[in-house]
C-alpha positions in Angstrom: -23.6 4.7 -6.7 -20.3 4.0 -5.1 -20.1 0.3 -5.6 -21.6 -2.5 -7.5 -24.5 -4.3 -5.8 -23.2 -7.2 -3.9 -19.6 -6.0 -3.7 -17.8 -6.6 -0.4 -14.6 -5.1 1.1 -13.1 -8.6 1.7 -13.5 -9.4 -1.9 -13.1 -6.0 -3.6 -9.8 -5.1 -1.9 -7.9 -8.2 -3.0 -9.6 -8.1 -6.4 -8.5 -4.5 -6.9 -4.9 -5.5 -6.3 -5.2 -8.5 -8.5 -6.7 -6.6 -11.4 -4.3 -3.6 -11.0 -1.3 -6.0 -11.0 -2.5 -7.7 -14.3 -3.3 -4.4 -16.0 0.1 -2.8 -14.9 2.0 -5.9 -16.0 0.2 -6.1 -19.4 -0.2 -2.4 -20.4 2.3 -0.5 -18.2 1.6 1.6 -15.2 1.5 4.9 -17.1 -1.1 3.6 -19.6 -3.5 2.3 -17.0 -6.1 4.6 -15.6 -8.0 4.3 -12.3 -11.2 4.1 -14.5 -9.8 1.0 -16.3 -9.0 -0.6 -12.9 -12.5 0.2 -11.6 -14.0 -1.4 -14.7 -11.9 -4.5 -14.3 -13.0 -4.8 -10.7 -16.6 -4.0 -11.4 -17.0 -0.9 -9.3 -17.4 2.8 -9.8 -14.1 4.7 -9.9 -14.9 6.5 -6.6 -15.1 3.2 -4.8 -11.4 2.5 -5.5 -10.5 5.3 -3.1 -11.9 3.3 -0.2 -9.0 0.9 -0.8 -6.1 3.1 -2.1 -5.4 6.9 -1.9 -4.3 6.9 -5.6 -2.6 5.0 -8.3 0.9 5.7 -7.0 0.0 4.2 -3.6 -1.4 1.2 -5.3 1.8 0.6 -7.3 3.9 1.1 -4.2 1.8 -1.3 -2.2 2.1 -4.0 -4.9 5.9 -3.6 -5.2 6.3 -3.5 -1.4 4.2 -6.6 -0.9 6.2 -8.5 -3.5 9.5 -7.5 -2.0 8.3 -8.5 1.5 7.1 -11.8 0.3 10.5 -12.4 -1.4 12.4 -11.5 1.7 10.2 -13.6 3.9 10.4 -16.6 1.7 14.2 -16.7 1.2 16.0 -18.6 4.0 19.8 -18.8 3.8 21.7 -21.4 5.8 24.9 -19.5 6.8 26.5 -22.6 8.4 26.2 -24.6 5.1 28.8 -24.8 2.4 28.8 -21.6 0.2 28.3 -23.6 -3.0 25.3 -25.4 -1.6 23.9 -22.0 -0.4 24.4 -20.6 -3.9 22.6 -23.6 -5.5 19.7 -23.1 -3.0 19.6 -19.4 -3.9 19.6 -20.1 -7.7 16.8 -22.7 -7.4 14.8 -20.5 -5.0 15.1 -17.4 -7.1 14.0 -19.1 -10.3 11.0 -20.8 -8.6 9.9 -17.7 -6.8 10.2 -15.6 -9.9 8.2 -18.0 -12.0 5.5 -18.2 -9.4 5.3 -14.4 -9.3 6.1 -13.4 -12.8 3.7 -10.4 -13.0 5.1 -9.0 -9.7 8.7 -9.6 -10.9 7.9 -7.8 -14.2 6.4 -4.9 -12.3 9.3 -4.7 -9.8 11.8 -4.3 -12.6 9.9 -2.3 -15.2 7.9 0.1 -13.1 10.4 1.3 -10.5 10.8 4.4 -12.6 7.2 5.4 -11.9 7.7 5.5 -8.1 8.0 8.8 -6.3 11.6 9.3 -4.9 10.5 8.3 -1.4 8.7 5.2 -2.5 11.7 4.3 -4.8 14.1 4.6 -1.9 11.9 2.1 0.2 11.7 -0.5 -2.6 15.4 -0.1 -3.5 16.3 -0.7 0.2 14.3 -3.9 0.2 15.9 -5.0 -3.0 19.3 -4.2 -1.5 18.5 -6.5 1.4 17.8 -9.4 -0.9 20.9 -8.7 -3.1 23.1 -8.5 0.0 22.1 -12.0 1.0 23.5 -13.3 -2.3 26.5 -11.1 -2.1 27.2 -12.6 1.4 27.1 -16.1 -0.1 29.6 -15.0 -2.8 31.9 -13.4 -0.3 31.8 -16.5 1.9 32.6 -18.6 -1.2 35.5 -16.4 -2.0 36.8 -16.5 1.6 36.5 -20.3 1.6 38.3 -20.6 -1.7 35.4 -22.3 -3.5 34.5 -19.2 -5.6 36.8 -16.9 -7.6 35.2 -13.6 -8.3 36.7 -10.2 -9.2 33.8 -8.1 -8.1 31.2 -9.8 -5.8 28.7 -6.8 -6.1 28.8 -6.9 -9.8 28.5 -10.7 -9.8 25.5 -10.5 -7.5 23.7 -8.1 -9.9 24.6 -10.2 -12.9 23.4 -13.5 -11.3 20.1 -12.0 -10.2 19.5 -10.5 -13.7 20.3 -13.9 -15.3 18.0 -15.8 -12.9 15.2 -13.3 -13.2 15.4 -13.4 -17.0 13.8 -16.8 -17.0 10.5 -15.1 -16.5 10.8 -13.6 -20.0 10.8 -16.9 -21.9 9.6 -19.7 -19.7 6.2 -21.2 -20.4 4.6 -24.0 -18.4 4.4 -27.1 -20.4 7.3 -26.0 -22.7 10.4 -28.0 -23.7 12.1 -27.6 -20.3 10.5 -28.2 -16.9 11.4 -26.2 -13.8 13.8 -28.9 -12.5 15.8 -28.9 -15.7 15.9 -25.1 -15.8 17.2 -25.1 -12.3 19.8 -27.7 -13.2 21.0 -25.7 -16.2 21.0 -22.3 -14.4 22.9 -23.8 -11.5 25.6 -24.9 -13.8 25.7 -21.5 -15.4 25.9 -19.9 -11.9 28.7 -22.2 -10.9 30.7 -21.2 -13.9 30.0 -17.5 -13.3 31.5 -17.6 -9.9 34.6 -19.7 -11.0 33.6 -22.7 -8.9 
């Protein structure tokens, strides 16, 4: 029996991705077997291979999809003031990260499990996103509103700081998203010498 009675490809494919994402984020890629994923989806192990060639391809697909969503969602306004652009980036990154916390966790913690070729692809996509922030910082430096010694390092530090909110934020906690955005925006302003 290849699949559970009543399963459908339009349901099983997305469910496979959803369950694999949760399992990878909770237990780690290396600790999760295809058998566990199949059990979570409610199909026999062999049925998974109708949707993905193997576990590595599944991880790559999840990471690639996350990075593409991030790149598609971020919209810079190059004609705007660099500080306003930086504030937009800060608030966008926090909101997107909180809305996709499992994907963010996976994209930082499981890169090491990608094949070299897959790693290169994901690193290239991350580089595109990072370069958009670095461009904002360089524009701020050129306009005299930001004072940074190393814009590349500042880019990496800011992204790490902003992404870190996913480690501690809980809906309904002491701070709401707006307040977190306000605080992190002030931190980012200070970090770039504005």
